[in-house]
Each structure stands twice: as C-alpha cells, then as structure tokens.
FIKOLZA-1660 file (N, C-alpha, C; in steps of 0.1 Angstrom, whole numbers, plus 5000, padded with zeros to 4 digits):
% residues 129
   i   px   py   pz ch aa at
   1 8078 1165 5540  A  M  N
   1 8092 1156 5539  A  M CA
   1 8098 1154 5524  A  M  C
   2 8112 1158 5525  A  S  N
   2 8120 1158 5510  A  S CA
   2 8123 1145 5511  A  S  C
   3 8123 1140 5496  A  H  N
   3 8129 1130 5490  A  H CA
   3 8146 1125 5490  A  H  C
   4 8151 1139 5487  A  F  N
   4 8165 1135 5488  A  F CA
   4 8174 1145 5499  A  F  C
   5 8187 1146 5504  A  T  N
   5 8196 1153 5513  A  T CA
   5 8202 1161 5502  A  T  C
   6 8201 1174 5510  A  S  N
   6 8216 1182 5502  A  S CA
   6 8227 1182 5507  A  S  C
   7 8240 1183 5504  A  F  N
   7 8256 1177 5508  A  F CA
   7 8258 1185 5505  A  F  C
   8 8266 1193 5516  A  N  N
   8 8283 1205 5512  A  N CA
   8 8293 1199 5522  A  N  C
   9 8305 1199 5508  A  S  N
   9 8313 1193 5515  A  S CA
   9 8322 1198 5526  A  S  C
  10 8329 1196 5537  A  T  N
  10 8342 1203 5541  A  T CA
  10 8351 1208 5538  A  T  C
  11 8359 1198 5524  A  G  N
  11 8366 1198 5520  A  G CA
  11 8373 1208 5508  A  G  C
  12 8359 1209 5498  A  V  N
  12 8356 1218 5484  A  V CA
  12 8353 1233 5491  A  V  C
  13 8356 1240 5480  A  P  N
  13 8353 1254 5481  A  P CA
  13 8335 1253 5476  A  P  C
  14 8325 1264 5481  A  R  N
  14 8319 1264 5474  A  R CA
  14 8317 1281 5461  A  R  C
  15 8310 1275 5455  A  L  N
  15 8309 1287 5438  A  L CA
  15 8297 1295 5447  A  L  C
  16 8289 1293 5450  A  N  N
  16 8275 1302 5460  A  N CA
  16 8271 1290 5471  A  N  C
  17 8264 1300 5477  A  T  N
  17 8261 1293 5492  A  T CA
  17 8243 1287 5491  A  T  C
  18 8236 1287 5480  A  F  N
  18 8220 1288 5478  A  F CA
  18 8218 1270 5469  A  F  C
  19 8234 1272 5461  A  I  N
  19 8229 1255 5456  A  I CA
  19 8239 1246 5462  A  I  C
  20 8236 1233 5464  A  P  N
  20 8244 1222 5476  A  P CA
  20 8252 1220 5465  A  P  C
  21 8267 1211 5470  A  Q  N
  21 8273 1206 5464  A  Q CA
  21 8267 1193 5454  A  Q  C
  22 8262 1187 5466  A  A  N
  22 8256 1171 5459  A  A CA
  22 8243 1170 5465  A  A  C
  23 8234 1164 5461  A  A  N
  23 8223 1158 5465  A  A CA
  23 8225 1145 5466  A  A  C
  24 8216 1138 5477  A  V  N
  24 8218 1123 5478  A  V CA
  24 8203 1119 5480  A  V  C
  25 8198 1110 5466  A  A  N
  25 8186 1099 5471  A  A CA
  25 8189 1081 5464  A  A  C
  26 8181 1079 5470  A  Q  N
  26 8175 1066 5468  A  Q CA
  26 8189 1059 5463  A  Q  C
  27 8202 1061 5470  A  G  N
  27 8210 1056 5468  A  G CA
  27 8221 1057 5457  A  G  C
  28 8216 1071 5458  A  T  N
  28 8224 1082 5440  A  T CA
  28 8229 1091 5448  A  T  C
  29 8243 1092 5439  A  I  N
  29 8241 1102 5445  A  I CA
  29 8247 1118 5430  A  I  C
  30 8238 1126 5434  A  Y  N
  30 8238 1141 5425  A  Y CA
  30 8251 1148 5427  A  Y  C
  31 8262 1151 5420  A  V  N
  31 8266 1164 5426  A  V CA
  31 8270 1173 5412  A  V  C
  32 8262 1183 5419  A  S  N
  32 8266 1194 5407  A  S CA
  32 8279 1204 5400  A  S  C
  33 8275 1211 5390  A  G  N
  33 8288 1215 5385  A  G CA
  33 8304 1220 5394  A  G  C
  34 8310 1213 5395  A  M  N
  34 8323 1213 5397  A  M CA
  34 8334 1223 5390  A  M  C
  35 8338 1237 5397  A  A  N
  35 8350 1242 5388  A  A CA
  35 8364 1237 5395  A  A  C
  36 8373 1242 5388  A  G  N
  36 8386 1236 5392  A  G CA
  36 8392 1247 5408  A  G  C
  37 8384 1247 5418  A  L  N
  37 8388 1255 5425  A  L CA
  37 8398 1253 5436  A  L  C
  38 8408 1256 5436  A  D  N
  38 8421 1250 5450  A  D CA
  38 8410 1250 5464  A  D  C
  39 8408 1241 5472  A  P  N
  39 8410 1241 5486  A  P CA
  39 8410 1249 5498  A  P  C
  40 8424 1251 5492  A  Q  N
  40 8432 1259 5503  A  Q CA
  40 8434 1278 5500  A  Q  C
  41 8427 1283 5490  A  T  N
  41 8424 1291 5484  A  T CA
  41 8412 1298 5482  A  T  C
  42 8405 1286 5484  A  G  N
  42 8388 1289 5470  A  G CA
  42 8389 1297 5457  A  G  C
  43 8403 1295 5453  A  K  N
  43 8401 1301 5436  A  K CA
  43 8407 1294 5429  A  K  C
  44 8406 1296 5410  A  L  N
  44 8407 1283 5401  A  L CA
  44 8420 1282 5407  A  L  C
  45 8427 1270 5404  A  I  N
  45 8442 1266 5402  A  I CA
  45 8443 1273 5396  A  I  C
  46 8441 1275 5384  A  S  N
  46 8453 1284 5379  A  S CA
  46 8441 1284 5362  A  S  C
  47 8441 1290 5353  A  D  N
  47 8436 1298 5341  A  D CA
  47 8442 1286 5328  A  D  C
  48 8452 1275 5331  A  N  N
  48 8450 1264 5321  A  N CA
  48 8442 1252 5325  A  N  C
  49 8436 1251 5313  A  F  N
  49 8422 1238 5312  A  F CA
  49 8426 1225 5316  A  F  C
  50 8433 1222 5315  A  E  N
  50 8439 1207 5320  A  E CA
  50 8435 1206 5336  A  E  C
  51 8443 1217 5340  A  E  N
  51 8446 1218 5356  A  E CA
  51 8433 1221 5366  A  E  C
  52 8428 1228 5359  A  Q  N
  52 8410 1231 5364  A  Q CA
  52 8405 1218 5361  A  Q  C
  53 8403 1214 5348  A  I  N
  53 8396 1197 5350  A  I CA
  53 8400 1187 5357  A  I  C
  54 8414 1191 5366  A  R  N
  54 8417 1173 5371  A  R CA
  54 8412 1185 5386  A  R  C
  55 8414 1192 5388  A  Q  N
  55 8409 1201 5405  A  Q CA
  55 8395 1197 5405  A  Q  C
  56 8389 1193 5388  A  A  N
  56 8373 1198 5394  A  A CA
  56 8373 1184 5398  A  A  C
  57 8377 1170 5388  A  F  N
  57 8379 1161 5391  A  F CA
  57 8379 1154 5409  A  F  C
  58 8391 1162 5409  A  T  N
  58 8398 1154 5421  A  T CA
  58 8387 1164 5435  A  T  C
  59 8380 1172 5435  A  N  N
  59 8373 1182 5438  A  N CA
  59 8357 1174 5438  A  N  C
  60 8351 1172 5428  A  I  N
  60 8343 1155 5432  A  I CA
  60 8351 1144 5433  A  I  C
  61 8358 1139 5438  A  K  N
  61 8362 1128 5448  A  K CA
  61 8366 1129 5457  A  K  C
  62 8370 1139 5462  A  T  N
  62 8369 1147 5479  A  T CA
  62 8348 1142 5485  A  T  C
  63 8342 1149 5474  A  I  N
  63 8326 1148 5478  A  I CA
  63 8324 1137 5481  A  I  C
  64 8331 1125 5471  A  L  N
  64 8321 1116 5468  A  L CA
  64 8327 1104 5483  A  L  C
  65 8339 1105 5484  A  N  N
  65 8342 1104 5494  A  N CA
  65 8342 1106 5509  A  N  C
  66 8335 1119 5510  A  E  N
  66 8331 1120 5524  A  E CA
  66 8316 1117 5528  A  E  C
  67 8308 1113 5515  A  L  N
  67 8299 1104 5514  A  L CA
  67 8295 1090 5509  A  L  C
  68 8311 1082 5515  A  N  N
  68 8314 1069 5515  A  N CA
  68 8307 1069 5505  A  N  C
  69 8315 1076 5493  A  S  N
  69 8316 1068 5473  A  S CA
  69 8330 1066 5470  A  S  C
  70 8328 1069 5456  A  D  N
  70 8343 1071 5450  A  D CA
  70 8342 1073 5436  A  D  C
  71 8349 1076 5428  A  V  N
  71 8351 1075 5412  A  V CA
  71 8344 1067 5408  A  V  C
  72 8354 1053 5411  A  D  N
  72 8348 1038 5409  A  D CA
  72 8334 1040 5405  A  D  C
  73 8325 1051 5415  A  K  N
  73 8306 1044 5416  A  K CA
  73 8300 1050 5404  A  K  C
  74 8312 1065 5397  A  I  N
  74 8302 1073 5387  A  I CA
  74 8294 1063 5376  A  I  C
  75 8287 1069 5374  A  V  N
  75 8279 1063 5362  A  V CA
  75 8277 1075 5353  A  V  C
  76 8277 1086 5353  A  K  N
  76 8272 1091 5342  A  K CA
  76 8280 1105 5342  A  K  C
  77 8286 1113 5337  A  V  N
  77 8299 1123 5336  A  V CA
  77 8290 1138 5327  A  V  C
  78 8288 1147 5329  A  V  N
  78 8289 1158 5317  A  V CA
  78 8292 1168 5321  A  V  C
  79 8308 1173 5315  A  V  N
  79 8315 1186 5314  A  V CA
  79 8315 1194 5305  A  V  C
  80 8309 1201 5312  A  W  N
  80 8302 1217 5304  A  W CA
  80 8319 1228 5303  A  W  C
  81 8320 1223 5292  A  M  N
  81 8336 1235 5290  A  M CA
  81 8330 1243 5278  A  M  C
  82 8339 1256 5281  A  V  N
  82 8339 1265 5273  A  V CA
  82 8346 1263 5260  A  V  C
  83 8335 1265 5250  A  S  N
  83 8337 1266 5238  A  S CA
  83 8357 1270 5232  A  S  C
  84 8362 1264 5229  A  G  N
  84 8374 1263 5224  A  G CA
  84 8387 1264 5232  A  G  C
  85 8381 1258 5244  A  A  N
  85 8390 1257 5257  A  A CA
  85 8399 1246 5252  A  A  C
  86 8391 1233 5249  A  D  N
  86 8401 1221 5248  A  D CA
  86 8398 1212 5228  A  D  C
  87 8402 1222 5219  A  P  N
  87 8395 1222 5201  A  P CA
  87 8396 1209 5200  A  P  C
  88 8401 1201 5209  A  T  N
  88 8409 1185 5204  A  T CA
  88 8404 1173 5217  A  T  C
  89 8398 1181 5226  A  F  N
  89 8396 1168 5236  A  F CA
  89 8406 1164 5242  A  F  C
  90 8422 1163 5238  A  A  N
  90 8432 1160 5239  A  A CA
  90 8432 1159 5256  A  A  C
  91 8432 1173 5262  A  G  N
  91 8434 1171 5277  A  G CA
  91 8420 1167 5287  A  G  C
  92 8407 1167 5285  A  L  N
  92 8397 1159 5287  A  L CA
  92 8398 1149 5288  A  L  C
  93 8407 1137 5276  A  N  N
  93 8403 1125 5275  A  N CA
  93 8417 1122 5286  A  N  C
  94 8428 1131 5287  A  K  N
  94 8440 1126 5289  A  K CA
  94 8438 1128 5309  A  K  C
  95 8431 1136 5312  A  V  N
  95 8422 1132 5324  A  V CA
  95 8417 1126 5329  A  V  C
  96 8406 1121 5317  A  Y  N
  96 8394 1114 5321  A  Y CA
  96 8399 1097 5321  A  Y  C
  97 8411 1099 5317  A  A  N
  97 8422 1084 5319  A  A CA
  97 8426 1082 5330  A  A  C
  98 8434 1091 5329  A  E  N
  98 8435 1095 5350  A  E CA
  98 8426 1092 5356  A  E  C
  99 8415 1092 5359  A  F  N
  99 8408 1085 5368  A  F CA
  99 8400 1081 5364  A  F  C
 100 8394 1076 5357  A  F  N
 100 8388 1063 5352  A  F CA
 100 8401 1051 5341  A  F  C
 101 8407 1050 5345  A  P  N
 101 8418 1037 5336  A  P CA
 101 8408 1029 5335  A  P  C
 102 8403 1022 5338  A  T  N
 102 8392 1011 5331  A  T CA
 102 8379 1015 5333  A  T  C
 103 8370 1006 5328  A  N  N
 103 8355 1007 5333  A  N CA
 103 8351 1025 5330  A  N  C
 104 8355 1036 5322  A  P  N
 104 8349 1045 5319  A  P CA
 104 8334 1045 5321  A  P  C
 105 8329 1056 5329  A  P  N
 105 8312 1057 5335  A  P CA
 105 8314 1067 5318  A  P  C
 106 8298 1070 5313  A  A  N
 106 8293 1073 5305  A  A CA
 106 8294 1091 5303  A  A  C
 107 8296 1094 5291  A  R  N
 107 8305 1110 5297  A  R CA
 107 8294 1113 5285  A  R  C
 108 8289 1133 5285  A  S  N
 108 8284 1142 5273  A  S CA
 108 8296 1154 5277  A  S  C
 109 8299 1161 5270  A  A  N
 109 8308 1167 5263  A  A CA
 109 8304 1180 5261  A  A  C
 110 8292 1191 5263  A  P  N
 110 8289 1199 5255  A  P CA
 110 8295 1211 5256  A  P  C
 111 8301 1223 5250  A  Q  N
 111 8305 1235 5245  A  Q CA
 111 8298 1247 5249  A  Q  C
 112 8297 1253 5258  A  V  N
 112 8291 1261 5264  A  V CA
 112 8297 1281 5258  A  V  C
 113 8291 1287 5265  A  M  N
 113 8299 1302 5264  A  M CA
 113 8305 1304 5278  A  M  C
 114 8313 1313 5277  A  P  N
 114 8318 1315 5288  A  P CA
 114 8317 1315 5300  A  P  C
 115 8321 1307 5310  A  F  N
 115 8319 1305 5322  A  F CA
 115 8321 1322 5332  A  F  C
 116 8316 1333 5341  A  P  N
 116 8321 1342 5348  A  P CA
 116 8337 1335 5353  A  P  C
 117 8345 1349 5358  A  G  N
 117 8360 1342 5364  A  G CA
 117 8366 1334 5362  A  G  C
 118 8366 1336 5346  A  G  N
 118 8380 1322 5342  A  G CA
 118 8375 1308 5342  A  G  C
 119 8361 1309 5344  A  I  N
 119 8364 1289 5347  A  I CA
 119 8361 1285 5333  A  I  C
 120 8369 1275 5329  A  L  N
 120 8371 1271 5318  A  L CA
 120 8360 1259 5317  A  L  C
 121 8355 1254 5330  A  V  N
 121 8352 1238 5326  A  V CA
 121 8340 1238 5343  A  V  C
 122 8332 1232 5338  A  S  N
 122 8321 1225 5349  A  S CA
 122 8321 1210 5348  A  S  C
 123 8323 1206 5360  A  V  N
 123 8321 1191 5353  A  V CA
 123 8310 1184 5369  A  V  C
 124 8298 1179 5361  A  E  N
 124 8290 1173 5372  A  E CA
 124 8288 1162 5369  A  E  C
 125 8285 1145 5381  A  C  N
 125 8281 1139 5375  A  C CA
 125 8270 1132 5386  A  C  C
 126 8267 1119 5383  A  I  N
 126 8261 1109 5392  A  I CA
 126 8263 1096 5395  A  I  C
 127 8271 1090 5406  A  A  N
 127 8275 1080 5410  A  A CA
 127 8270 1071 5423  A  A  C
 128 8268 1061 5423  A  L  N
 128 8262 1055 5429  A  L CA
 128 8265 1055 5445  A  L  C
 129 8261 1056 5453  A  A  N
 129 8262 1058 5473  A  A CA
 129 8274 1045 5476  A  A  C
% end
C-alpha cells in the first residue's frame, strides 16, 4: 500500500513518462522539477531565462490548481538554474515577486551544469493541499 498518490496534469506537458509531475501525501503536494514548457506545443517557451521561469511557475500553478491548491499555499521553492543564466538573480526575483507579491515562500536557488535541450531552469516546490 502506497503512502502517497502520484499525479500528472492534463494541462502541463511532461518531460518524461516515468516521473510524476507531483506526489500528494498527508495534505502536502510535492511538485517535481518543472521546466518552462509551453502547454500548447510541449516545447520550451523560448531560450530566454525570464520567460522560461515564468512559464515554469505558470505550469506549477496549473498543477496545483488541478489538485485544488494554489501558489499561495507553496511553502518552499527550489529553483535549479543553469550557472550564469541569471547572474544577478534579477530575472528570478522579478518573476518570483509576480507570483508571490506578499508572504513569499522559502526559496533556494542552486546553480547547476547545463540541462539538456536548452532548459535554463527547473523549479520544484512543496505546497499545502
């Protein structure tokens, strides 16, 4: 018997078929790393960091909404960004403020080696159901 439920959105493209987009356990939603994939095409929204991160957060919002939650219930965010993609964190901070204008959740933003396929950012989070 599983202690959690896997979830995949009907409105957000999947990077692969074997990792769920989210897992729900005991009133908590764990969202897997989301890239800035366009829901219409399934491809990256653009090669621009700020546009990719905005789309990644939009995809997270869609997933949370399908699970009857929302971004205001996010308590922790990890933004995995390609080293040098946003050296001053200006783009990240701008988009973060758009999605969390008040009471922003805790955040980490480690820089990593390049992702495949031009992905500049991957965002994961933990939210209350």
